[in-house]
Structure formats: structure tokens, C-alpha cells
C-alpha positions as CSV (number, residue, x, y, z in Angstrom):
1,M,91.2,153.5,82.2
2,T,90.7,149.7,83.8
3,K,87.2,149.1,84.7
4,K,87.2,148.2,88.4
5,T,84.4,145.9,90.1
6,I,83.6,147.3,93.7
7,H,81.5,145.2,96.0
8,I,80.4,146.6,99.5
9,T,79.1,145.0,102.6
10,P,75.5,145.5,103.7
11,A,76.9,147.4,106.7
12,V,78.9,149.6,104.3
13,A,75.8,150.2,102.2
14,L,74.0,151.3,105.6
15,L,76.9,153.7,106.3
16,M,76.7,155.4,102.8
17,A,73.2,155.8,103.1
18,E,73.8,157.9,106.3
19,G,76.3,160.0,104.2
20,L,79.6,157.9,104.2
21,D,81.4,158.8,100.9
22,L,83.9,156.0,100.1
23,T,85.5,157.9,97.5
24,P,88.6,159.2,99.5
25,Y,89.2,155.7,100.8
26,L,89.0,154.3,97.2
27,I,91.3,156.8,95.7
28,R,93.8,156.2,98.4
29,H,93.5,152.3,98.0
30,F,93.9,152.4,94.3
31,G,96.6,154.9,94.5
32,G,98.7,152.5,96.7
33,D,98.1,154.3,100.0
34,R,97.4,151.2,102.3
35,G,96.4,153.3,105.2
36,E,96.9,151.8,108.7
37,V,98.1,148.2,107.8
38,T,100.6,146.5,110.0
39,E,104.2,146.1,108.9
40,A,103.4,142.2,108.3
41,E,100.5,143.1,106.1
42,Q,102.6,145.7,104.3
43,R,105.0,142.8,103.5
44,K,102.2,140.6,102.4
45,N,100.7,143.5,100.3
46,R,104.1,143.8,98.4
47,E,104.4,140.0,97.9
48,S,100.8,140.0,96.7
49,L,101.2,142.5,94.0
50,R,102.4,139.7,91.7
51,T,99.0,137.9,92.4
52,D,96.8,140.9,92.4
53,Q,95.8,140.8,96.0
54,V,96.1,143.9,98.2
55,L,94.6,144.9,101.5
56,S,94.1,148.5,102.8
57,I,92.7,149.7,106.2
58,Y,91.4,153.2,107.0
59,T,90.0,154.4,110.2
60,V,87.0,156.6,109.4
61,T,86.0,157.5,113.0
62,P,87.5,156.1,116.3
63,R,84.6,153.2,116.2
64,I,84.4,152.8,112.4
65,T,87.4,151.2,110.3
66,L,87.0,150.2,106.8
67,W,89.0,147.4,105.3
68,V,89.4,147.6,101.5
69,T,90.7,144.4,99.7
70,T,91.4,143.8,96.0
71,R,91.8,140.4,94.6
72,A,91.9,139.6,90.9
73,G,90.6,142.9,89.8
74,K,87.5,142.7,92.3
75,T,87.3,145.0,95.2
76,L,85.5,144.3,98.5
77,V,84.8,147.1,101.0
78,M,84.1,145.7,104.4
79,L,83.5,147.5,107.9
80,S,84.7,146.9,111.4
81,Q,83.3,148.5,114.2
82,A,84.5,148.9,117.8
């Protein structure tokens, strides 16, 4: 199995401390399920597979959205709050 480097933003770390489990979202991301990306983002993801850069977007709650991006083997998990 390939080792993956995962970085999280401070806002995501705070939510994890409050009980958010990233595991299901990371499994989806690494499994190819890109969540709620737009059609344009889906096209860009398909093109970017050759350069190892993909984006996934997951709604956690109506007010919280996770953005997961992988580039050159490094993954960053970011938070968007409404």
C-alpha cells in the first residue's frame, strides 16, 4: 500500500477535536468518489489524473463542507463554512 501524507487545516483540526471523523471522506476521496464537484471540476479532475492532482468536495452538514485535494501524493483537507 502506498503511504499517503495528509495535512489538515486548523479549522478541520478543531472539528476533529469536536468529534468529526475524516475517515469516510478520505476513503471516498482515495476511492475515486469526488462528492459534490461540479461538471467542470470533474473534467479537470479527469485531465489532472495524469499529473496526480484531484479535488473532492463533501457536504458534512448544511453549514460545513470539506474540500479534499491531492497533489503529487500529498493530501490537504480544508473546511468551508456557510
